[in-house]
PAROPA-658710 format. One line per field, with one value per residue (C-alpha): x, z, y; residue in three letters; residue number from 1. Coordinates in pm, whole numbers, plus 50000, padded with zeros to 5 digits. Example, Ala and Ser with C-alpha at 12.3 -4.5 7.8 and 13.67 -1.06 7.14 Angstrom:
! residues 2
c1 <- c(51230, 51367)
c3 <- c(50780, 50714)
c2 <- c(49550, 49894)
res <- c(ALA, SER)
n <- c(1, 2)
! end
This chain:
! residues 559
c1 <- c(24509, 24226, 24320, 24254, 23985, 23817, 23822, 23644, 23378, 23341, 23282, 23026, 22843, 22836, 22720, 22446, 22313, 22325, 22256, 22131, 22492, 22578, 22737, 22491, 22447, 22631, 22424, 22114, 21910, 22126, 21944, 22052, 22194, 22130, 22263, 22007, 21851, 22126, 21933, 21998, 21658, 21409, 21050, 20801, 20613, 20528, 20274, 20353, 20131, 20341, 20604, 20938, 21158, 20871, 20835, 21086, 21274, 21168, 20803, 20759, 20986, 20994, 20693, 20436, 20460, 20376, 20203, 20522, 20884, 21064, 21420, 21665, 21933, 21723, 21503, 21195, 20905, 20919, 20576, 20502, 20154, 20039, 20151, 20114, 19932, 19772, 19686, 19375, 19430, 19334, 19572, 19278, 19249, 19504, 19419, 19619, 19603, 19680, 19870, 19646, 19703, 19858, 19764, 19811, 20034, 19727, 19616, 19338, 19330, 19466, 19240, 19155, 18937, 19254, 19411, 19100, 19061, 19425, 19384, 19047, 19219, 19468, 19178, 19010, 19335, 19541, 19834, 19894, 19883, 20261, 20258, 19963, 19786, 19446, 19572, 19546, 19327, 18948, 18859, 19009, 18780, 18794, 18654, 18686, 18911, 19220, 19155, 19186, 19092, 19231, 19059, 19248, 19122, 19359, 19633, 19916, 20171, 20423, 20148, 20233, 20532, 20334, 20059, 20268, 20504, 20223, 20239, 19909, 19738, 19471, 19114, 19000, 19248, 19267, 18893, 18866, 19155, 19003, 19306, 19541, 19765, 19846, 19836, 20177, 20075, 20283, 20179, 20175, 19960, 20111, 20202, 20579, 20855, 20912, 20604, 20654, 20787, 20989, 21162, 21120, 21321, 21488, 21817, 21718, 21433, 21395, 21151, 21069, 20937, 20581, 20431, 20210, 20450, 20343, 20688, 20739, 21058, 21125, 21262, 21550, 21675, 21503, 21489, 21619, 21801, 21853, 22077, 22053, 22371, 22340, 22617, 22801, 23116, 22954, 22769, 23083, 23288, 23023, 23033, 23413, 23412, 23161, 22855, 22664, 22587, 22434, 22459, 22396, 22650, 22904, 23233, 23537, 23837, 23623, 23896, 24123, 23872, 23629, 23744, 24100, 23981, 23836, 23894, 23735, 23399, 23375, 23240, 23112, 22926, 22828, 22742, 22641, 22272, 22158, 21972, 22118, 22245, 22119, 22139, 21773, 21697, 21360, 21209, 20946, 21227, 21343, 21565, 21599, 21297, 21512, 21683, 21976, 22043, 22025, 22261, 22503, 22509, 22579, 22868, 23031, 23049, 23369, 23218, 23557, 23662, 23331, 23392, 23756, 23725, 23373, 23318, 23674, 23662, 23390, 23158, 23176, 23048, 22689, 22588, 22300, 22050, 22038, 22029, 22240, 22420, 22099, 21970, 22249, 22008, 21812, 22077, 22119, 22481, 22384, 22162, 22435, 22676, 22487, 22740, 22588, 22724, 23084, 23289, 23310, 23296, 23338, 23031, 22846, 22915, 22793, 22467, 22408, 22470, 22225, 21966, 22005, 22203, 22500, 22788, 22782, 23081, 23137, 23168, 22839, 22564, 22213, 21895, 21697, 21504, 21823, 21831, 22165, 22197, 22247, 22137, 22174, 22269, 22082, 22193, 22144, 22379, 22495, 22565, 22933, 22984, 22700, 22805, 23151, 23002, 22782, 23082, 23265, 22960, 22924, 23287, 23232, 22923, 23101, 23360, 23095, 22960, 22677, 22680, 22627, 22644, 22612, 22311, 22269, 21950, 21850, 21708, 21343, 21373, 21563, 21299, 21017, 21177, 21225, 20872, 20717, 20933, 21071, 21435, 21640, 21911, 21943, 22150, 21908, 21841, 21620, 21305, 21350, 21172, 21203, 21228, 21343, 20976, 20963, 21279, 21152, 20800, 20932, 21167, 20955, 20588, 20321, 20115, 20360, 20392, 20249, 20212, 20469, 20368, 20197, 20393, 20528, 20647, 20887, 20938, 21062, 21202, 20849, 20911, 20621, 20693, 20421, 20666, 20786, 20425, 20347, 20636, 20537, 20179, 20312, 20526, 20217, 20047, 20353, 20308, 20648, 20999, 21106, 20844, 20930, 21301, 21235, 21021, 21278, 21531, 21299, 21270, 21647, 21682, 21407, 21585, 21908, 21728, 21549, 21795, 21508, 21753, 22129, 22280, 22600, 22698, 22529, 22519, 22681, 22419, 22627, 22619, 22833, 22786, 22961, 22936, 23056, 22700, 22487, 22528, 22334, 22374, 22375, 22706, 22875, 22906, 22542, 22346, 22000, 21902, 22055, 22253, 22182, 21905, 21825, 21692, 21314, 21145, 21446, 21512, 21234, 21440, 21738, 21551, 21392, 21723, 21979, 22028, 22229, 22576, 22605, 22946, 22995, 23186, 23379, 23547, 23471, 23305, 23024, 22705)
c3 <- c(42301, 42515, 42866, 43003, 43226, 42921, 42745, 43044, 43016, 42642, 42715, 42979, 42737, 42465, 42710, 42842, 42497, 42351, 41982, 41953, 41983, 41653, 41383, 41215, 40854, 40766, 40457, 40415, 40608, 40920, 41243, 41433, 41756, 42055, 42411, 42647, 42982, 43131, 43263, 43300, 43170, 42943, 43058, 42772, 42830, 42564, 42759, 42666, 42933, 43224, 43386, 43201, 43280, 43323, 42961, 42703, 42496, 42261, 42364, 42433, 42156, 41865, 41894, 42008, 41917, 42061, 41902, 41883, 41998, 42183, 42053, 42309, 42042, 41843, 42121, 41902, 41879, 41586, 41443, 41460, 41486, 41506, 41249, 41489, 41781, 41869, 42200, 42263, 42377, 42736, 42744, 42848, 42521, 42309, 41963, 41780, 41408, 41337, 41047, 40783, 40636, 40949, 41010, 41301, 41244, 41191, 40907, 41094, 41046, 41317, 41413, 41678, 41850, 41942, 42097, 42298, 42408, 42527, 42756, 42879, 42970, 43185, 43366, 43439, 43557, 43744, 43784, 43410, 43424, 43439, 43359, 43592, 43294, 43460, 43728, 43477, 43195, 43207, 42883, 42570, 42272, 41904, 41707, 41377, 41254, 41241, 41518, 41896, 42146, 42502, 42756, 43067, 43419, 43439, 43227, 43234, 42961, 43078, 43009, 42641, 42691, 42901, 42640, 42322, 42467, 42573, 42370, 42189, 42189, 41949, 42075, 41885, 42079, 42424, 42478, 42533, 42786, 43128, 43333, 43129, 43435, 43453, 43075, 42938, 42575, 42434, 42070, 42030, 41769, 41723, 41479, 41534, 41300, 41480, 41590, 41498, 41774, 41572, 41862, 42236, 42469, 42805, 42652, 42325, 42152, 41804, 41662, 41292, 41084, 41096, 40763, 40754, 40878, 40777, 40677, 40323, 40287, 40661, 40872, 40653, 40928, 40885, 41250, 41601, 41811, 42186, 42379, 42759, 42912, 43292, 43348, 43188, 43166, 42950, 42738, 42683, 42580, 42323, 42203, 42172, 41989, 41732, 41834, 41927, 41677, 41910, 42285, 42566, 42807, 43042, 42888, 43112, 42928, 42615, 42382, 42472, 42527, 42240, 41992, 41956, 41867, 41538, 41491, 41147, 41264, 41642, 41762, 42083, 42172, 42533, 42600, 42951, 42861, 43030, 43359, 43683, 43897, 44253, 44586, 44682, 45055, 45141, 45353, 45499, 45695, 45997, 46019, 45639, 45640, 45813, 45556, 45794, 45772, 45393, 45374, 45614, 45399, 45097, 45265, 45347, 44978, 44786, 44443, 44284, 44368, 44240, 43907, 43881, 44008, 43927, 43612, 43473, 43466, 43201, 43386, 43659, 44016, 44038, 44183, 44417, 44136, 44042, 43675, 43404, 43114, 42918, 43076, 43030, 42978, 43295, 43565, 43839, 43965, 44311, 44373, 44245, 44527, 44833, 45096, 45140, 44799, 44915, 45081, 45447, 45686, 45997, 45898, 45818, 46168, 46324, 46127, 46236, 46599, 46559, 46418, 46726, 46545, 46778, 46788, 47053, 47235, 46943, 46703, 46530, 46514, 46640, 46554, 46821, 46899, 46974, 46656, 46484, 46177, 45922, 45558, 45252, 44936, 44656, 44294, 43982, 43988, 43629, 43626, 43710, 43720, 43967, 44170, 44210, 44297, 44563, 44712, 44744, 44894, 45150, 45253, 45281, 45502, 45732, 45787, 45962, 46175, 45947, 45873, 45498, 45291, 44919, 44812, 44448, 44274, 43926, 43738, 43776, 44150, 44195, 44004, 44201, 44530, 44414, 44287, 44594, 44837, 45014, 45007, 45239, 45011, 44639, 44354, 44075, 43781, 43750, 43546, 43307, 43027, 42784, 43076, 43440, 43544, 43521, 43726, 44010, 43991, 44034, 44318, 44525, 44437, 44684, 44380, 44283, 44628, 44659, 44978, 45048, 44869, 44577, 44256, 44201, 43846, 44010, 44340, 44475, 44784, 44856, 44919, 44898, 44955, 44957, 44859, 44561, 44459, 44467, 44226, 44008, 43995, 43874, 43612, 43485, 43406, 43251, 42879, 42789, 42825, 43013, 43281, 43307, 43353, 43633, 43816, 43758, 43953, 44254, 44210, 44203, 44529, 44690, 44584, 44731, 45060, 45093, 44950, 44858, 44680, 44675, 44328, 44252, 43889, 43551, 43373, 43033, 42789, 42704, 42341, 42128, 41780, 41510, 41141, 41030, 40952, 40992, 40925, 41000, 41378, 41532, 41660, 41739, 41366, 41297, 41621, 41476, 41799, 42118, 42038, 42347, 42315, 42677, 42550, 42522, 42279, 42075, 41976, 41717, 41536, 41529, 41441, 41141, 41019, 41061, 40755, 40660, 40539, 40170, 40007, 39638, 39522, 39259, 39494, 39842, 39946, 40199, 40132)
c2 <- c(69968, 69830, 69725, 69378, 69525, 69675, 69336, 69188, 69458, 69393, 69026, 69118, 69346, 69080, 68815, 69041, 69124, 68775, 68731, 69090, 69211, 69047, 69270, 69502, 69598, 69916, 69997, 70213, 69953, 69977, 70070, 70381, 70243, 70470, 70465, 70609, 70512, 70291, 69992, 69621, 69511, 69688, 69715, 69743, 70066, 70325, 70529, 70893, 71042, 70915, 71141, 71152, 70854, 70607, 70502, 70386, 70638, 70797, 70755, 71128, 71261, 71019, 70791, 71047, 71414, 71757, 72052, 72261, 72236, 72512, 72506, 72655, 72680, 72927, 73063, 73005, 72762, 72517, 72424, 72052, 71900, 72260, 72512, 72803, 72963, 73296, 73464, 73667, 74030, 73947, 73644, 73421, 73228, 73046, 72914, 72647, 72581, 72214, 72069, 71913, 71567, 71410, 71046, 70810, 70509, 70287, 70516, 70700, 71079, 71310, 71598, 71857, 71595, 71404, 71713, 71802, 71438, 71419, 71718, 71589, 71263, 71458, 71627, 71289, 71135, 71400, 71160, 71206, 71587, 71621, 71991, 72064, 72223, 72189, 72424, 72708, 72571, 72601, 72423, 72270, 72226, 72141, 72433, 72247, 71961, 72183, 72436, 72393, 72659, 72658, 72877, 72978, 73036, 73333, 73491, 73240, 73302, 73033, 72776, 72785, 72559, 72310, 72295, 72271, 72006, 71772, 71448, 71391, 71048, 70911, 70937, 70629, 70412, 70571, 70625, 70249, 70228, 70164, 70281, 70503, 70549, 70179, 70121, 70016, 70074, 69787, 69853, 70232, 70401, 70749, 71025, 71018, 70906, 70572, 70379, 70014, 69783, 69533, 69366, 69388, 69167, 69210, 69322, 69484, 69660, 69806, 70061, 70088, 70375, 70501, 70392, 70702, 70968, 71318, 71446, 71320, 71114, 71115, 70970, 70861, 70634, 70295, 70196, 70261, 70001, 70003, 69763, 69741, 69877, 69878, 70133, 70423, 70213, 69948, 70202, 70406, 70105, 70013, 70374, 70373, 70040, 70167, 69973, 70291, 70570, 70831, 70873, 71117, 70965, 71110, 70993, 71048, 71195, 71199, 71322, 71032, 70753, 70828, 71093, 70961, 70612, 70740, 71114, 71115, 70978, 71027, 71361, 71518, 71835, 71902, 72270, 72373, 72404, 72086, 72076, 72203, 71918, 71966, 71793, 71753, 71753, 71604, 71880, 71649, 71481, 71682, 71878, 71915, 72146, 72408, 72635, 72674, 72300, 72299, 72596, 72429, 72115, 72338, 72518, 72185, 72081, 72143, 72214, 72288, 71933, 71794, 71960, 71853, 71497, 71381, 71584, 71592, 71972, 71973, 72211, 72478, 72517, 72640, 72973, 73063, 73138, 72769, 72871, 72703, 72872, 72835, 73159, 73419, 73708, 73631, 73590, 73855, 73875, 73997, 73691, 73459, 73544, 73407, 73292, 72948, 72850, 72905, 72630, 72730, 72438, 72653, 72858, 72534, 72406, 72731, 72714, 72354, 72450, 72740, 72496, 72274, 72003, 71976, 71731, 71459, 71318, 71083, 71379, 71294, 71553, 71494, 71683, 71877, 71555, 71367, 71158, 71099, 71319, 71045, 71044, 70827, 71019, 70846, 70832, 70622, 70322, 70350, 70723, 70716, 71094, 71143, 70840, 70987, 71328, 71169, 70991, 71323, 71494, 71216, 71266, 71644, 71604, 71361, 71635, 71847, 71561, 71452, 71081, 71044, 70731, 70663, 70456, 70359, 70245, 70141, 70440, 70331, 70276, 70604, 70798, 70634, 70729, 71087, 71124, 70962, 71159, 70853, 70963, 71188, 71331, 71267, 71397, 71488, 71716, 72021, 72069, 72361, 72544, 72832, 73080, 73041, 73026, 72649, 72598, 72813, 72675, 72320, 72415, 72657, 72668, 72549, 72453, 72177, 72019, 71666, 71464, 71195, 70878, 71054, 71080, 71430, 71522, 71770, 71947, 71617, 71796, 71930, 72298, 72543, 72912, 73182, 73458, 73258, 73194, 73568, 73628, 73333, 73463, 73801, 73627, 73445, 73776, 73941, 73981, 74125, 73981, 74293, 74240, 73874, 73945, 74191, 73938, 73664, 73873, 73855, 73476, 73441, 73633, 73426, 73107, 73243, 73327, 72996, 72739, 72504, 72273, 72279, 72357, 72165, 72233, 72284, 71952, 71954, 71831, 71526, 71428, 71194, 71061, 70866, 70948, 70605, 70500, 70819, 71190, 71507, 71532, 71879, 72013, 72345, 72422, 72334, 72389, 72331, 72147, 72019, 71706, 71500, 71241, 71335, 71670, 71653, 71705, 71814, 71452, 71488, 71750, 71515, 71194, 71366, 71512, 71233, 71015, 70704, 70785, 70726, 70694, 70759, 70455, 70651, 70895, 70767, 71093, 71068, 71258)
res <- c(UNK, UNK, UNK, UNK, UNK, UNK, UNK, UNK, UNK, UNK, UNK, UNK, UNK, UNK, UNK, UNK, UNK, UNK, UNK, UNK, UNK, UNK, UNK, UNK, UNK, UNK, UNK, UNK, UNK, UNK, UNK, UNK, UNK, UNK, UNK, UNK, UNK, UNK, UNK, UNK, UNK, UNK, UNK, UNK, UNK, UNK, UNK, UNK, UNK, UNK, UNK, UNK, UNK, UNK, UNK, UNK, UNK, UNK, UNK, UNK, UNK, UNK, UNK, UNK, UNK, UNK, UNK, UNK, UNK, UNK, UNK, UNK, UNK, UNK, UNK, UNK, UNK, UNK, UNK, UNK, UNK, UNK, UNK, UNK, UNK, UNK, UNK, UNK, UNK, UNK, UNK, UNK, UNK, UNK, UNK, UNK, UNK, UNK, UNK, UNK, UNK, UNK, UNK, UNK, UNK, UNK, UNK, UNK, UNK, UNK, UNK, UNK, UNK, UNK, UNK, UNK, UNK, UNK, UNK, UNK, UNK, UNK, UNK, UNK, UNK, UNK, UNK, UNK, UNK, UNK, UNK, UNK, UNK, UNK, UNK, UNK, UNK, UNK, UNK, UNK, UNK, UNK, UNK, UNK, UNK, UNK, UNK, UNK, UNK, UNK, UNK, UNK, UNK, UNK, UNK, UNK, UNK, UNK, UNK, UNK, UNK, UNK, UNK, UNK, UNK, UNK, UNK, UNK, UNK, UNK, UNK, UNK, UNK, UNK, UNK, UNK, UNK, UNK, UNK, UNK, UNK, UNK, UNK, UNK, UNK, UNK, UNK, UNK, UNK, UNK, UNK, UNK, UNK, UNK, UNK, UNK, UNK, UNK, UNK, UNK, UNK, UNK, UNK, UNK, UNK, UNK, UNK, UNK, UNK, UNK, UNK, UNK, UNK, UNK, UNK, UNK, UNK, UNK, UNK, UNK, UNK, UNK, UNK, UNK, UNK, UNK, UNK, UNK, UNK, UNK, UNK, UNK, UNK, UNK, UNK, UNK, UNK, UNK, UNK, UNK, UNK, UNK, UNK, UNK, UNK, UNK, UNK, UNK, UNK, UNK, UNK, UNK, UNK, UNK, UNK, UNK, UNK, UNK, UNK, UNK, UNK, UNK, UNK, UNK, UNK, UNK, UNK, UNK, UNK, UNK, UNK, UNK, UNK, UNK, UNK, UNK, UNK, UNK, UNK, UNK, UNK, UNK, UNK, UNK, UNK, UNK, UNK, UNK, UNK, UNK, UNK, UNK, UNK, UNK, UNK, UNK, UNK, UNK, UNK, UNK, UNK, UNK, UNK, UNK, UNK, UNK, UNK, UNK, UNK, UNK, UNK, UNK, UNK, UNK, UNK, UNK, UNK, UNK, UNK, UNK, UNK, UNK, UNK, UNK, UNK, UNK, UNK, UNK, UNK, UNK, UNK, UNK, UNK, UNK, UNK, UNK, UNK, UNK, UNK, UNK, UNK, UNK, UNK, UNK, UNK, UNK, UNK, UNK, UNK, UNK, UNK, UNK, UNK, UNK, UNK, UNK, UNK, UNK, UNK, UNK, UNK, UNK, UNK, UNK, UNK, UNK, UNK, UNK, UNK, UNK, UNK, UNK, UNK, UNK, UNK, UNK, UNK, UNK, UNK, UNK, UNK, UNK, UNK, UNK, UNK, UNK, UNK, UNK, UNK, UNK, UNK, UNK, UNK, UNK, UNK, UNK, UNK, UNK, UNK, UNK, UNK, UNK, UNK, UNK, UNK, UNK, UNK, UNK, UNK, UNK, UNK, UNK, UNK, UNK, UNK, UNK, UNK, UNK, UNK, UNK, UNK, UNK, UNK, UNK, UNK, UNK, UNK, UNK, UNK, UNK, UNK, UNK, UNK, UNK, UNK, UNK, UNK, UNK, UNK, UNK, UNK, UNK, UNK, UNK, UNK, UNK, UNK, UNK, UNK, UNK, UNK, UNK, UNK, UNK, UNK, UNK, UNK, UNK, UNK, UNK, UNK, UNK, UNK, UNK, UNK, UNK, UNK, UNK, UNK, UNK, UNK, UNK, UNK, UNK, UNK, UNK, UNK, UNK, UNK, UNK, UNK, UNK, UNK, UNK, UNK, UNK, UNK, UNK, UNK, UNK, UNK, UNK, UNK, UNK, UNK, UNK, UNK, UNK, UNK, UNK, UNK, UNK, UNK, UNK, UNK, UNK, UNK, UNK, UNK, UNK, UNK, UNK, UNK, UNK, UNK, UNK, UNK, UNK, UNK, UNK, UNK, UNK, UNK, UNK, UNK, UNK, UNK, UNK, UNK, UNK, UNK, UNK, UNK, UNK, UNK, UNK, UNK, UNK, UNK, UNK, UNK, UNK, UNK, UNK, UNK, UNK, UNK, UNK, UNK, UNK, UNK, UNK, UNK, UNK, UNK, UNK, UNK, UNK, UNK)
n <- c(1, 2, 3, 4, 5, 6, 7, 8, 9, 10, 11, 12, 13, 14, 15, 16, 17, 18, 19, 20, 21, 22, 23, 24, 25, 26, 27, 28, 29, 30, 31, 32, 33, 34, 35, 36, 37, 38, 39, 40, 41, 42, 43, 44, 45, 46, 47, 48, 49, 50, 51, 52, 53, 54, 55, 56, 57, 58, 59, 60, 61, 62, 63, 64, 65, 66, 67, 68, 69, 70, 71, 72, 73, 74, 75, 76, 77, 78, 79, 80, 81, 82, 83, 84, 85, 86, 87, 88, 89, 90, 91, 92, 93, 94, 95, 96, 97, 98, 99, 100, 101, 102, 103, 104, 105, 106, 107, 108, 109, 110, 111, 112, 113, 114, 115, 116, 117, 118, 119, 120, 121, 122, 123, 124, 125, 126, 127, 128, 129, 130, 131, 132, 133, 134, 135, 136, 137, 138, 139, 140, 141, 142, 143, 144, 145, 146, 147, 148, 149, 150, 151, 152, 153, 154, 155, 156, 157, 158, 159, 160, 161, 162, 163, 164, 165, 166, 167, 168, 169, 170, 171, 172, 173, 174, 175, 176, 177, 178, 179, 180, 181, 182, 183, 184, 185, 186, 187, 188, 189, 190, 191, 192, 193, 194, 195, 196, 197, 198, 199, 200, 201, 202, 203, 204, 205, 206, 207, 208, 209, 210, 211, 212, 213, 214, 215, 216, 217, 218, 219, 220, 221, 222, 223, 224, 225, 226, 227, 228, 229, 230, 231, 232, 233, 234, 235, 236, 237, 238, 239, 240, 241, 242, 243, 244, 245, 246, 247, 248, 249, 250, 251, 252, 253, 254, 255, 256, 257, 258, 259, 260, 261, 262, 263, 264, 265, 266, 267, 268, 269, 270, 271, 272, 273, 274, 275, 276, 277, 278, 279, 280, 281, 282, 283, 284, 285, 286, 287, 288, 289, 290, 291, 292, 293, 294, 295, 296, 297, 298, 299, 300, 301, 302, 303, 304, 305, 306, 307, 308, 309, 310, 311, 312, 313, 314, 315, 316, 317, 318, 319, 320, 321, 322, 323, 324, 325, 326, 327, 328, 329, 330, 331, 332, 333, 334, 335, 336, 337, 338, 339, 340, 341, 342, 343, 344, 345, 346, 347, 348, 349, 350, 351, 352, 353, 354, 355, 356, 357, 358, 359, 360, 361, 362, 363, 364, 365, 366, 367, 368, 369, 370, 371, 372, 373, 374, 375, 376, 377, 378, 379, 380, 381, 382, 383, 384, 385, 386, 387, 388, 389, 390, 391, 392, 393, 394, 395, 396, 397, 398, 399, 400, 401, 402, 403, 404, 405, 406, 407, 408, 409, 410, 411, 412, 413, 414, 415, 416, 417, 418, 419, 420, 421, 422, 423, 424, 425, 426, 427, 428, 429, 430, 431, 432, 433, 434, 435, 436, 437, 438, 439, 440, 441, 442, 443, 444, 445, 446, 447, 448, 449, 450, 451, 452, 453, 454, 455, 456, 457, 458, 459, 460, 461, 462, 463, 464, 465, 466, 467, 468, 469, 470, 471, 472, 473, 474, 475, 476, 477, 478, 479, 480, 481, 482, 483, 484, 485, 486, 487, 488, 489, 490, 491, 492, 493, 494, 495, 496, 497, 498, 499, 500, 501, 502, 503, 504, 505, 506, 507, 508, 509, 510, 511, 512, 513, 514, 515, 516, 517, 518, 519, 520, 521, 522, 523, 524, 525, 526, 527, 528, 529, 530, 531, 532, 533, 534, 535, 536, 537, 538, 539, 540, 541, 542, 543, 544, 545, 546, 547, 548, 549, 550, 551, 552, 553, 554, 555, 556, 557, 558, 559)
! end
């Protein structure tokens, strides 16, 4: 039975969505309704070159496409716009063979010129170079229509992931764009399965199939539909009531609130292979640049309570490596046990005293300059699990004399503040890749530090450590997995020594789906990809596999 409060929320959802919340067709022409990016109003932006979170989903993993897809569930690269790649013996040259017969959604042929042009565009406009590829790439050129050669400034084996996951744009369209950084790309021309903007309004948008998609017979889903849900609560109610087919939401008490409502069709799969959830401390703001202060804040946090109360026991406390369960073969147990990850408020107070942040007569701590130690903890307003976690963290920090207050923002504003470095403390996610290299690069490398005010794709806390860079440089030159694992142990210990960001818990990669209208989603019994639509670019694997549910009228069996 739905509570009276839930009925009020339903009414609010319906009112917010207007006529677009009307009942949908349930036949083969039904759109796949997806809950992603909890926001109150949609902004029309399909620019795939912007940092993640700045354009509408699935711009980077359903509208535009990459060369290949690293699949964490298999540990292998899946060919996509490229059918394969090959390294030169000296690891200074990488050659891609492109798929023949691919066309853009306006019918123009896709070729190596488009790939070379895309990377040239990133070099001309560094704000678009999300992976910092021009920090290790010397040249990208089209050898012939189906061959692209990338020349490196130095051996850099982790660069493969940055290169293959770069969305590719059409040269014949983007060469005429005066400012690709500001371009919102309202009518995308792309190679992906869904390129046609059928509807775009404040509260709803719909994407239709690419008429020239290169995978014959795909996608089987006719269109994608997105309603604007400003919070998890509203999105989860729509999911429970059957208005959403696929979601990547945190659903409290999911078995009771979602599965039990329709056990035949409602399913969830949320393994701990999502990003690490961290408390980012902006090190450009004194005294957060002092590792002792960051470690003291960490020791004040009751992670067991965070997991139980904010996350409903669906994850575990983090350890000092900062690595999620997606890296079981990499983790070093000795690095994981750093004392600053253990709840010890007395030790936290001693560290703060040592750092010159002493309590005043009012019980509130002040930094060495005499300023009250007071911080806002920023979080996305609609993410109820993180909001609750931030509330608990604020309470913990107040226990050690640090004034901490929750501050919520709409996703876009939150992301802007992170990227520009205009926050003090913020709950956020990590940037990961096929190996731990990307995590440590984006948490400790001097090469990823941007000045405050300039958009940073990662390293929002702005930590640059020479010792970490020496290890990362060695990792870049390592050709074998054994060498890489040995170096990764050193990176884990450096992370544990420095506490550049404060790990809280590995985020379950939330995923829910209903088979009432569509089938073919990945789950624990068929883990062909990560389920969550938040996983990028895995969504391409799902969007090209899911199909409308067809019921044989003679026996009622779905196929």
